[in-house]
C-alpha positions in Angstrom: -74.4 -4.5 -15.0 -70.9 -5.8 -16.3 -67.7 -6.0 -14.2 -66.4 -2.6 -15.7 -69.6 -0.8 -14.7 -69.3 -2.2 -11.0 -65.9 -0.5 -10.6 -65.8 3.1 -9.9 -62.3 4.6 -9.6 -60.8 7.3 -7.5 -58.0 9.6 -7.6 -55.3 8.8 -5.4 -54.7 11.1 -2.5 -58.1 12.9 -2.9 -61.0 13.9 -0.7 -63.0 11.7 -2.5 -60.7 8.8 -2.2 -61.0 9.2 1.6 -64.7 9.1 1.5 -64.7 6.0 -0.8 -62.0 4.2 1.8 -62.8 5.2 5.4 -66.0 4.4 6.7 -65.9 7.5 9.4 -65.2 10.1 7.0 -68.4 8.8 5.0 -70.4 9.0 8.0 -69.4 12.4 8.6 -70.2 13.4 5.1 -73.5 11.6 5.4 -74.3 13.7 8.3 -73.3 17.1 7.2 -75.1 16.9 3.9 -78.2 14.7 4.9 -79.3 11.3 4.1 -80.2 10.1 0.6 -79.1 13.3 -1.2 -75.5 12.9 0.3 -75.4 9.1 -0.7 -76.4 10.2 -4.3 -73.8 13.1 -4.4 -70.8 10.9 -2.8 -72.0 8.3 -5.6 -71.6 10.8 -8.4 -68.5 12.4 -7.2 -66.8 9.1 -7.0 -68.0 8.6 -10.6 -67.1 11.8 -11.7 -63.8 12.4 -10.3 -62.0 8.7 -10.7 -59.3 7.9 -12.6 -59.6 4.7 -14.6 -56.1 3.6 -13.9 -56.4 3.6 -10.0 -59.4 1.7 -8.3 -60.4 2.7 -4.8 -59.5 0.3 -1.8 -62.1 -1.4 -0.4 -63.5 0.6 2.6 -62.7 -0.2 6.0 -65.2 -1.4 8.4 -64.1 -0.6 11.8 -65.7 -3.9 13.2 -69.1 -3.3 11.3 -70.9 -5.9 9.6 -72.5 -5.4 6.2 -76.1 -6.2 5.8 -75.9 -6.0 2.1 -74.1 -9.2 1.7 -70.4 -7.7 1.5 -67.5 -7.6 3.8 -66.3 -3.7 3.0 -68.4 -1.2 4.2 -70.4 -0.5 7.5 -74.0 -1.6 7.3 -75.3 2.1 7.9 -73.7 3.2 5.0 -75.0 0.5 2.9 -78.6 1.1 4.2 -78.2 4.9 3.2 -77.1 4.1 -0.3 -79.4 1.4 -0.9 -82.3 4.0 0.4 -81.0 6.5 -2.2 -81.0 4.1 -4.8 -84.4 3.1 -4.5 -85.6 6.9 -4.6 -83.5 7.4 -7.6 -84.8 4.4 -9.1 -88.6 5.6 -8.7 -88.0 8.9 -10.0 -86.2 7.0 -13.5 -88.9 4.6 -13.3 -91.6 7.5 -13.2 -89.9 9.5 -16.2 -90.1 6.3 -18.2 -93.7 5.4 -17.3 -94.6 9.0 -18.6 -92.6 8.6 -21.5 -94.1 5.2 -22.3 -97.7 6.5 -21.4 -97.8 8.7 -24.8 -99.6 11.2 -23.1 -97.0 14.0 -23.9 -97.7 15.3 -27.3 -95.4 18.2 -27.1 -92.0 17.1 -28.4 -89.9 19.7 -26.5 -91.5 18.6 -23.2 -91.0 14.7 -24.1 -87.5 15.4 -24.9 -87.3 17.1 -21.3 -89.0 14.2 -19.9 -86.6 11.8 -21.6 -83.4 13.8 -20.5 -84.3 14.0 -16.6 -85.0 10.2 -17.2 -81.6 9.4 -18.5 -80.2 11.7 -15.7 -82.2 9.7 -12.9 -80.7 6.5 -14.4 -77.4 7.8 -14.2 -77.9 8.1 -10.5 -79.3 4.5 -10.5 -76.2 3.3 -12.4 -73.7 5.1 -10.3 -75.4 4.1 -6.8 -75.5 0.5 -8.0 -72.0 0.4 -8.8 -71.0 2.0 -5.6 -72.8 -0.4 -3.6 -71.0 -3.1 -5.1 -67.6 -1.5 -4.9 -68.2 -1.2 -1.1 -68.9 -4.8 -1.0 -72.8 -4.5 -0.4 -75.4 -5.9 -2.7 -77.9 -3.5 -4.3 -81.7 -3.8 -3.4 -83.8 -6.1 -5.6 -85.9 -6.3 -6.8 -86.8 -2.6 -6.7 -90.5 -1.5 -5.8 -93.4 -1.7 -8.4 -96.8 -0.5 -9.0 -97.5 -4.2 -8.0 -96.1 -3.4 -4.7 -97.2 0.2 -3.9 -93.6 1.2 -4.8 -92.9 0.0 -1.0 -94.7 2.5 0.3 -96.3 1.8 3.9 -99.8 2.4 5.0 -100.6 5.7 6.5 -99.4 6.3 9.5 -95.9 3.9 9.3 -93.7 6.2 7.4 -96.0 8.6 5.5 -95.4 12.4 7.0 -99.1 13.1 7.6 -99.8 16.7 7.6 -102.5 19.6 6.8 -104.7 18.4 9.7 -105.1 22.2 10.9 -104.9 24.0 7.6 -103.5 27.6 7.3 -105.6 30.0 5.4 -107.5 33.8 5.7 -111.0 32.2 6.0 -112.1 30.6 9.3 -114.7 28.8 7.3 -112.3 26.7 5.4 -109.0 26.9 7.5 -108.1 26.4 11.0 -105.2 28.8 11.5 -104.1 31.9 9.9 -100.8 33.0 8.0 -99.2 33.3 11.5 -100.1 29.6 12.4 -102.5 31.4 15.0 -105.9 29.7 15.6 -108.6 31.7 13.9 -111.2 30.9 17.0 -108.6 30.7 20.0 -106.4 33.8 19.8 -103.6 32.3 22.1 -103.6 29.0 20.5 -100.7 28.3 17.9 -99.9 25.4 16.0 -96.2 24.8 15.2 -96.0 21.6 13.4 -97.1 19.8 10.1 -100.8 21.0 10.7 -100.9 24.2 8.8 -99.7 22.7 5.6 -102.1 23.2 2.8 -100.6 20.6 0.6 -98.0 17.6 0.8 -94.6 19.0 -0.6 -92.1 16.8 -2.7 -89.3 16.7 0.1 -89.2 15.5 3.5 -91.3 18.2 5.6 -89.2 18.9 8.8 -87.2 21.8 7.6 -90.2 23.8 6.4 -91.8 22.7 10.0 -88.7 24.2 11.3 -89.2 27.5 9.4 -92.9 27.9 10.2 -92.2 27.0 14.0 -89.5 29.9 13.7 -91.8 32.1 12.2 -94.4 31.6 14.5 -92.2 32.2 17.5 -91.2 35.6 16.3 -94.6 36.5 15.8 -95.5 35.7 19.1 -92.8 37.6 20.6 -93.7 40.6 18.7 -97.0 40.4 19.7 -96.2 40.0 23.4 -94.4 43.2 23.2 -97.1 45.1 21.8 -99.4 43.5 24.5 -101.5 41.9 21.9 -101.0 38.5 23.4 
């Protein structure tokens, strides 16, 4: 990446400038918006809202050190950005592999895959530039098929779900649609067990939603005297 790509300008006196220059503001933004998605949004906002005439100053550290090799941003911010960079790289790499495989015969679908891949690569470039501007070092080399794409062995970081599968048939499932065990009336499973497949995103919010739904069902059945 050349020097011009590595510099992401930010408009003066803007909210984006504050995010770029103030570590505490970034922390609040990341916490409010949530992890890697916030990091990607931050990078793209900075890239989109900049003025080429006014580059952003180096972010303040508040005494924190940078594990990415620079002296500008806090290590926590750079870790989040590098995590987001890894996810975006994997998505861009996926689309490139799909295109290179030649398996897609429909030109319209191939064009969509190309468009998606280019979009993901823009995210990679924006995050890489942001990390460098903040004084960090983008993760390198990126995960590859040879290294298992950086995925740990089962039980380390992977969300293992679906052990008590949800379904209407007791012969092929453990709990019903209310997460209530088929064989034990007063037993409810309110975690990741009832999942029937692994979702694309983090499972936490779905677990919370299922737990709330299950709790409401339990309360309603208790009022009826059914439990």
